[in-house]
Backbone bond lengths (Angstrom), bond angles and torsions (degrees), N, CA, C in turn:
res aa  C-N    CA-C-N  psi(-1)  N-CA   C-N-CA  omega(-1)  CA-C   N-CA-C  phi
1 M - - - 1.394 - - 1.550 112.24 -
2 T 1.314 118.77 131.57 1.411 124.96 178.78 1.555 111.98 -105.34
3 A 1.341 112.26 129.56 1.484 113.93 172.02 1.464 114.80 -70.23
4 R 1.281 116.52 142.94 1.534 120.43 174.61 1.419 111.24 -124.58
5 F 1.257 116.64 133.12 1.502 126.35 178.32 1.494 112.25 -116.46
6 Q 1.238 111.90 148.26 1.554 117.68 174.29 1.510 111.53 -59.78
7 S 1.257 122.64 139.01 1.328 127.69 178.66 1.524 112.94 -127.82
8 F 1.287 124.70 139.33 1.419 125.51 -175.74 1.568 107.25 -104.87
9 D 1.323 116.72 13.98 1.451 117.64 177.85 1.474 109.81 -76.66
10 D 1.283 118.01 137.14 1.467 122.92 176.88 1.550 109.24 -80.13
11 T 1.260 116.43 113.94 1.507 120.61 -177.77 1.591 108.54 -113.61
12 V 1.254 118.46 8.59 1.471 118.98 -174.78 1.462 108.49 -80.37
13 D 1.317 116.33 136.33 1.535 125.13 178.76 1.576 105.17 -98.47
14 R 1.386 112.23 89.82 1.480 114.72 179.92 1.527 112.10 -73.21
15 A 1.182 119.99 -22.36 1.507 118.66 177.28 1.536 115.09 -64.33
16 A 1.372 113.91 -20.93 1.465 118.65 -177.67 1.548 111.02 -84.99
17 S 1.389 121.22 -3.72 1.376 123.70 -178.64 1.501 113.76 -62.59
18 G 1.310 112.76 -48.13 1.457 113.14 -178.70 1.567 119.57 -56.69
19 P 1.388 112.12 -49.28 1.488 110.60 173.81 1.498 115.14 -64.06
20 R 1.313 120.08 -32.37 1.447 123.24 -178.46 1.590 108.51 -64.64
21 I 1.378 111.79 -47.92 1.494 115.95 178.71 1.558 111.71 -58.64
22 A 1.326 113.89 -40.90 1.530 120.49 176.44 1.469 109.58 -56.18
23 T 1.454 117.93 -48.78 1.413 120.17 -178.74 1.499 112.42 -60.93
24 L 1.413 115.86 -45.25 1.489 122.20 175.51 1.483 108.87 -54.42
25 R 1.320 119.16 -49.45 1.483 118.57 178.33 1.508 116.93 -60.32
26 A 1.408 117.61 -32.99 1.432 121.69 177.44 1.509 104.94 -68.53
27 E 1.298 123.19 -42.08 1.412 124.18 178.25 1.471 117.61 -63.75
28 L 1.359 112.91 -38.51 1.519 119.18 171.44 1.522 110.06 -57.46
29 A 1.325 117.92 -52.39 1.465 122.74 177.10 1.481 113.97 -57.17
30 R 1.285 119.01 -40.76 1.443 125.19 178.48 1.562 111.10 -61.28
31 R 1.353 116.27 -36.99 1.454 123.73 -177.58 1.472 111.23 -93.21
32 G 1.318 120.43 -2.34 1.392 122.03 -173.12 1.540 124.15 64.07
33 L 1.368 109.84 30.71 1.472 120.89 -179.36 1.524 109.68 -98.80
34 D 1.340 111.34 148.91 1.439 119.10 -175.70 1.644 110.50 -87.24
35 G 1.335 114.99 -24.53 1.494 113.86 -178.55 1.514 108.80 -174.55
36 F 1.333 115.39 -179.35 1.455 121.25 -176.16 1.526 106.44 -152.39
37 I 1.341 114.18 135.58 1.412 123.40 -178.85 1.590 107.20 -103.13
38 V 1.275 119.56 127.80 1.455 126.58 -175.38 1.605 107.20 -118.73
39 P 1.313 119.29 96.63 1.494 117.03 179.60 1.530 109.13 -85.30
40 R 1.335 115.59 166.20 1.470 119.11 174.81 1.543 99.74 -99.61
41 A 1.236 116.09 78.61 1.519 124.11 176.27 1.488 110.20 -160.88
42 D 1.292 118.41 158.00 1.474 124.05 176.45 1.468 105.00 -89.43
43 R 1.346 116.78 -179.73 1.546 123.78 -180.00 1.509 108.28 -61.95
44 F 1.306 122.20 -15.56 1.519 125.11 -178.86 1.533 108.68 -96.10
45 Q 1.307 122.12 -3.44 1.381 126.63 -176.15 1.560 112.63 63.91
46 N 1.387 112.57 31.10 1.467 117.49 178.25 1.545 110.55 -71.65
47 E 1.384 113.20 146.99 1.519 114.35 172.08 1.509 112.26 -74.42
48 Y 1.202 118.88 -29.05 1.487 123.85 178.68 1.492 110.46 -96.61
49 V 1.328 118.98 103.10 1.386 119.82 -172.22 1.510 112.08 -100.98
50 P 1.321 112.48 134.07 1.485 115.54 -176.78 1.535 109.03 -71.63
51 P 1.349 119.79 151.90 1.491 124.40 -175.73 1.504 112.25 -50.98
52 S 1.259 116.92 -31.68 1.529 121.61 -178.11 1.556 112.75 -69.66
53 D 1.407 115.36 -15.88 1.513 119.84 178.98 1.504 110.13 -114.11
54 E 1.237 122.50 17.34 1.503 125.22 176.79 1.505 110.18 -73.71
55 R 1.283 117.54 58.45 1.532 118.21 -179.63 1.567 112.37 -69.77
56 L 1.348 118.49 -39.62 1.479 120.79 179.58 1.548 109.02 -61.27
57 S 1.286 115.80 -50.48 1.459 118.39 178.33 1.525 114.88 -59.42
58 W 1.300 113.97 -41.02 1.455 120.28 -179.91 1.580 110.98 -62.10
59 L 1.359 113.37 -42.57 1.500 117.32 -170.51 1.569 103.56 -82.12
60 T 1.221 122.53 -48.72 1.488 125.06 -169.03 1.479 117.39 -101.50
61 G 1.249 117.41 -23.56 1.509 121.72 -175.29 1.533 111.92 89.35
62 F 1.357 117.69 0.98 1.480 121.24 175.84 1.522 108.54 -73.23
63 S 1.266 118.06 121.60 1.434 122.10 176.48 1.562 114.09 -115.89
64 G 1.373 116.42 22.52 1.426 113.08 178.60 1.569 112.25 -84.25
65 S 1.340 117.08 -166.44 1.414 120.15 -171.26 1.515 116.49 -91.40
66 A 1.388 120.09 -17.76 1.379 123.41 -176.12 1.549 109.20 -145.47
67 G 1.339 120.92 122.11 1.444 120.26 175.11 1.489 107.71 -176.43
68 T 1.270 113.36 166.55 1.458 125.66 178.29 1.473 111.67 -147.01
69 A 1.384 120.45 137.90 1.442 122.91 175.98 1.546 108.45 -109.84
70 I 1.288 115.45 148.63 1.494 120.30 171.71 1.549 103.66 -124.61
71 V 1.238 115.60 121.64 1.552 121.37 178.53 1.460 109.38 -116.36
72 L 1.415 113.11 120.39 1.482 119.23 179.59 1.608 102.20 -118.56
73 A 1.285 112.53 177.42 1.516 118.49 -172.87 1.486 111.39 -65.04
74 D 1.343 119.28 -31.90 1.458 119.81 -177.61 1.459 116.13 -116.21
75 R 1.329 120.61 -5.62 1.447 124.12 178.25 1.512 111.01 -156.09
76 A 1.283 114.45 165.05 1.451 120.74 179.25 1.524 109.99 -148.75
77 A 1.324 120.70 147.13 1.402 123.17 -177.27 1.545 105.90 -133.93
78 L 1.296 114.91 151.73 1.491 125.17 175.00 1.445 108.35 -122.98
79 F 1.287 116.38 118.34 1.595 121.64 179.46 1.555 103.02 -106.23
80 V 1.333 115.90 129.41 1.385 126.03 177.09 1.494 115.06 -129.87
81 D 1.335 122.64 162.84 1.357 127.61 177.68 1.476 120.80 -72.06
82 G 1.183 125.84 -0.39 1.490 127.46 175.06 1.490 114.50 71.25
83 L 1.278 122.56 -8.89 1.443 119.16 177.07 1.494 110.78 -89.62
């Protein structure tokens, strides 16, 4: 068992968000969907999200504590808590 400690190092790759959003848009088009909502929560709606469920951070580079992204075919928005 390995001990894990909280780190405040920023490990998010923000440069990857453009290609990842483009890939999501291609998948939306392939499936005939208009958009996709990506919350910063896991399937249980927990505030503290395990690294395996950091979808919002992976997609957008946002690493804060509260946010949601909406990705449409021609635009995207990121809503965060302002703190």
